Each structure stands twice: as structure tokens, then as C-alpha cells.
DOMAR-267752 format. One record per residue (C-alpha): residue in one letter; x, y, z. Coordinates in steps of 0.2 Angstrom, whole numbers, plus 2048, in hexadecimal, padded with zeros to 3 digits. Layout:
! DOMAR-267752
aXYZ/...
END
This chain:
! DOMAR-267752
mB0DC4EBD6/kB05C3FBD9/nB15C39BE2/eB14C4ABED/kB00C46BF2/iB09C32BF5/hB15C39C00/sB0EC44C0B/tB00C38C0F/lB0DC2AC14/lB18C36C1E/aB07C3BC27/lB05C27C2A/vB15C26C31/gB13C35C3B/gB01C2EC44/yB0BC1EC46/lB18C26C51/lB0CC2EC5B/fB04C1FC5D/lB13C17C63/aB17C25C70/yB04C22C76/qB06C0FC79/lB17C14C83/fB0EC22C8C/eB01C14C91/kB0DC08C97/yB16C15CA2/rB06C1ACA9/tAFFC09CAD/gB12C02CB5/tB12BF4CA6/kB25BFDCA4/eB33BF2C9F/mB41C00C9F/pB46C0ECAA/dB3BC1DCAC/aB46C2ACA5/vB49C1DC94/fB37C1BC94/iB33C30C95/lB41C33C88/aB3AC26C7B/iB29C2DC7F/vB2FC3FC7B/vB39C3AC6A/fB2BC2DC63/sB1FC3EC67/vB2AC4BC60/aB2EC42C52/gB1FC3FC4E/iB17C4FC4D/gB26C56C45/vB21C47C35/iB0EC4DC35/iB14C61C34/wB21C5AC25/aB13C52C1C/wB07C60C1E/kB15C6BC17/iB16C62C07/yB02C5DC05/rB03C72C05/kB0FC74BFB/qB09C68BEE/rAF7C6EBEF/eAFEC81BEB/eB07C7CBDE/eAF6C73BD6/qAEDC84BD9/kAFBC8CBCF/nAF9C7EBC0/dAE7C80BBF/eAE8C94BC0/nAF5C94BB3/pAF4C84BA7/gAFFC88B99/qB0FC8EBA6/iB19C7EBAC/iB1EC83BBC/qB31C7DBC0/kB38C77BD1/kB46C80BDA/dB56C76BDB/nB58C79BEF/eB45C71BF1/
END
């Protein structure tokens, strides 16, 4: 359980960093201090933005799932909840 909290926190930080990188690229593109062709800059901004948002959503799903499992354990303290093999 503790590892899932750490895992989701680290994933959220990675997603935030990817969004920060996308913002930095956007600022360079907007101010005209770019070192690459426009198409490459725009593609990089889109890729970093989508990846950052995707990683943050993934981290949120892990966090939410872990919280639901904690609530189930609180409701049934004597019952052991086993994870499915396909997860």
C-alpha cells in the first residue's frame, strides 16, 4: 500500500515535469528564441503536453484505486483483499 502512494506521487511529479517542459518549449516558440523548425517545436510541445496529462491521469487512477482499497480494508478489517492477476 505504501509503495502505491509513493508510486502515484512520483508519477504525478513526472507528469508535472513533462508539462513544465512543454511550457518552456511553448515560451521559446512564442518569443521566437527557437533553435528548431516550427513543425518540430509544435510537435514536441504537443507530445510533452499529452504525455504529461496522460501520466497525471494515470497517477490519479492509481491513487484513487489505492484509496478505495484502503476504505474496503477499513470496513472489513479481518478480510484480506487479494489483487487480481491481470492488474
